[in-house]
N, C-alpha and C positions, 0 to 999 in steps of 0.2 A: 116456433118462437119459444116454446117452453124449453126445448133442448138448449137453445142459445142462452137463455137466461140461467139455466143450471150450470152450463159450462163457464159463464162469466162469473157466477157466484163462487164456483170452485176455484177459479184463478185468483180471485180476490182473497179468499180464505188462505190459499197457499202462500200468497205474498205476506199476509199478516203473520202466519205461523213461521215463515222463514225469517222475517224481521225480528220476531220474538226470540228465535233461537240465536241470531247474531247478537242481540242485546244481552242474552244470558251469558254468552261466551266472551264478550268484550271485557278486557281488563283495563283499569284506569292507568294512565301514564304516570305512575308513582315512582319517582327516582329511588325511593327506598327499596324498591323491588329488584334493583340491580346490585350485583356484587362488585367489589373492587377487583382490579386486575393486578396480578403480581408479575413483574417483569424486570429485565435489566434496564437500567437507565443509561442515557448517553454519557459517555466519558469524554467524547469529542464528537466532531462531525463524522458520521459513518463514512467509511471509505469504500463501502460496497456500492455497486451500481444500482440504479433504480430498478425495482422489481425483484431484487434478490430475496431469497427465502428467509435469510437471517441477516442481521446487521453485522458488519465487520468493522472493528475499530483498530486503527494502526497505532502501535506504541514502539518507540525507538529508544535505544539505550547506547551509551558509550561502551566500548569493549572493556569491561571491568569485571572484577570478581563478583560483584553483587549490585543489583539495582532493584527498586521497588516501585510499584504503582498500585492503583486501586480500581476496581469496578464497583458498580452500585446495584443493589437490589431495591426496588421501590414498589409502591402500589399506587394505582391511579383509579379514581372513581368518585362517585357522589358521596360515599359514606366516609365519616371520619374514622380514624383508627382508634377504636375504644378497647383494644386488647393487644397483648403481645402476639405477634404473628411469627410462628416458627417456619423457617424456609430451609429446605435441603437442596443443595446443588450437586452436580457431578460433572466430571470431564466426559464429554460425549464424542468419541471418534466417529460415530455414525453421522452425527450432525455435520461434522467437518467433511465427511465423504459426500454427503448430500449437497453441501454448499459447493464443493469443488466440481461436482458433476454439473451443477447449473452454470458455474463460471466457465466451464469448457464450452458450453453451448453459447454463452454470451461473450466469449473471448475475454473473460476477466482473469484476474490473478488467482492462482491456486496455491494451497499451502499444505505442508506436511505437519503432522502432529508433533508438537515440541516434546522431546523425550522427557520423561518424568524427572530424571536427575538434573535437568536444566532449569527447574523452577520448583517453588514450594508454595502451597496454600495451607494455612494453619489448620483450618477445619472446613468441613463441608456443610455444617449446620449453622445458621445465623438467625438472629431475632430482630425483627423490626419492632422496636419498643412501642408500647401503647402511647398514643399521642404524637408519634413521629411518622414520617412518610418514607424513610429509606434507611438502609444499613450499608456500610462499606465492606467490601471483600478485599483484604490486602493480599497482594501477590508479590512474591520475591522471585526474581530471575537471576541466573548466573551467566551473563553474556559471554564471558571468556571461555565458556564451555560450548558455545554455539558453533555449529558448522556454518561459517559465514557464506559459503557458496550455496546454501539452501534457504528456502523461505519457510518459516515455521509459524504456527498459531496454536493457541490454547482454546478449544471449543468448550464453553460452559453451558450447561442446561439447568434450569430450575426444575427439579424432579417433583417436588411437592411443596405445598404451603398449607398451614393450619387454617387459614381463612382466605377467602377470595379465590379467583380463578387464575390459573397460570396462563399467561399469554401464549398464543400459538407461535407467532413470529418472534416477538421480543422476549420469549421465555428462553431463548438461546442467544448467546453473544459469542462471536468469533473474534478472539483477541490475537491479532497479528503481532508477533514479537520480533523486532528487527534490531540487530546489534550494529552500531555504526562507530567507526573510528573518527578521530578528530578531523580528518580530511574530507569526510563524506558530506557533501552539500551541493546545492545548485549555485552555479557561478555565472556572473557576467564575464564573457570571455573575448579576448582579442586574439585571433589566430593569424599568424603570418608564416608564409612558406616561401623560402628563397632557395637559390642555387639549384633550381630544377633544370637539368640538361638532357634528360632522357627524351629526345625529340620524337621517339617512336610513338608516344601516346598523344602528341599534339597538344600539350597543355603548356600555357605560358608560365613564366616565372614571376608573374605579377603578384605582389603581396596584397592579397585581398582579405578582408575580415569575413571569415566564414567558419562556422556560424558564430553568433554572438551570445549564445546561451547554451552552456554545457554543464553536465553534472559529473561529479566524481562519486562512484558507488563503491561501498566497502566490499572487498574480496578477502581481506585478512586483517589481523590486528593493526598493521601499518601499511596496508596496500589498498589501492583503489583502481577501479576500471573506469574508463571514460564512458559517458553516456551522451549521445548526440540527440538533443530534444527535437531538432529540426527534422531529422530523418527517422527518429524513433528507434535507433539502434546504437550499438556501442563500437562502431567502426571509426577508424581514424578519419577526421574531416579532410576533405579535399579542397580543390580550388573552386572559385566561383566565377572564373572567366576562362575562356578557351583562347588558344593562340590566334584564332581568326577574328577575335573580338566578340564572338557570340557569347551569350550568357547561358547559364545553366549550371547547377551544382554538380560537381564531380567528386565522387567519394572514392576513397581508397579501400577497395574490398579486401577481404581476407587479412585485415590488419586491425587488431584490437589491442591498444596499448594498456598495459597494467603497470602502474607506477608504485614503487615501494620506497618508503622513507625510513631513515633511522630514527633513533630516539630524539635527536636534536631537530628533526624536521628536514634533514638534508635528503635530497633525492639520490638514492643509491642504485636504483635499477629501473629499467624500462624494458619490458618484454612483450612479445606478441603472443596473445593467448588464443588466437584463431588458428585452427589446424592449417598447415601449409597446403596450398592448392597448386603448387608447382612454380609459384612466382618467388618463393623464398623471401617473403617480406619480413623485415626485422627492424628493431629500434635500438639505437645506441646513444647513450648520454654524450652530449657535446662537451668534451674535456676542456675546450677553449672558450666556453661560455663566459660572458661578462660577469663580474662580481655581482652577487645578489641574486643571480639566476639559480634555479634548481634548489632553492632553500625556502621552505614554507614559513611564512611569518604568522605565528599564532595570534599576535596582537591585532593585525589588520585583516586576518583571514584571507591571505592572498599568497600567490606564488607564480613565478614565471618559469615554465618548464621549457628547457632548451635541449633538443635532442635531434638525432638524425633518423630519417626514415629511409631504409635501404631496400633494394630489390635484387635478389640473387647475387648479392655481394658486388654488384657492378659499381665502379667508382663514379660513373656518370649518372647514377640514380640516387645520389645522396641529396635528399631534400632536408634542409634545416628547418625544423619545426620550432617555432617560438610561440608558446601559448601562455598568455597571461590570464590567470584566474583571480577574480575578486568576488567574494561571496555575495550573492544576491541578498539584499536586506530589504525588509518591508518598511 
């Protein structure tokens, strides 16, 4: 009994001592004990997928000699800003490489570092003034110098701050910089295909609307390539009905139309940018198209493209493509 009593007393004393130690170490939940976080603010809804290591913001510009936009450095936290906060930023190619590596795993978009001669940032040191919560970083880009066939971004990192803690994820901002010409947009589209006599593929000449939503994507100062949202590719749309009456989308493979306009908005060229797979697929402007076709209307943001789709130069494979584009408006 004596031994049991001693053991019980020892256990009680141990619990008391342990509780005393925990009480000594416990810190009060005082918000003044936390520091503000220095980070890039949202300049738009991030375009990066959920779970990305850094936020990506998409910026688009007309193909012009110069354009400007801003990003924001801010602080967040319980404390008010009672002093000037000096912040230093830098272009960080490693951050872009890390972002691209993750996007390759997530099947997301990747970007190249925008060449230094294609943009300008006046300084890499900024001050969040006392009593204020943010400071703007002005950026000037030169879109007419961009290689429009490539996707670029400016990766910025907050290197240091005189007060607060630099955010891990939001201490980096990936700024995608896209140059777009005036034809680049998402369009509601009516697609009609007629004069199909190539019976070898068993497709009817029925004029069906397929698809009804297409994009034109910049490939040069005055040229755009078709993007088919329904299939998620840039191939020429096909028919939506077969000769036997069965349904099912039929696409024209190895056929990517690129449209080029002159200064007045007139269509002057349609070429196939997909490498030839032996079928010799090509596009030719329809010289007998009705008045008003193949002329972009800047006021209504619409155009009816009228051209032939050919295969191996065969006269019986001439499909007349009539595609009316009207810009999607919210």
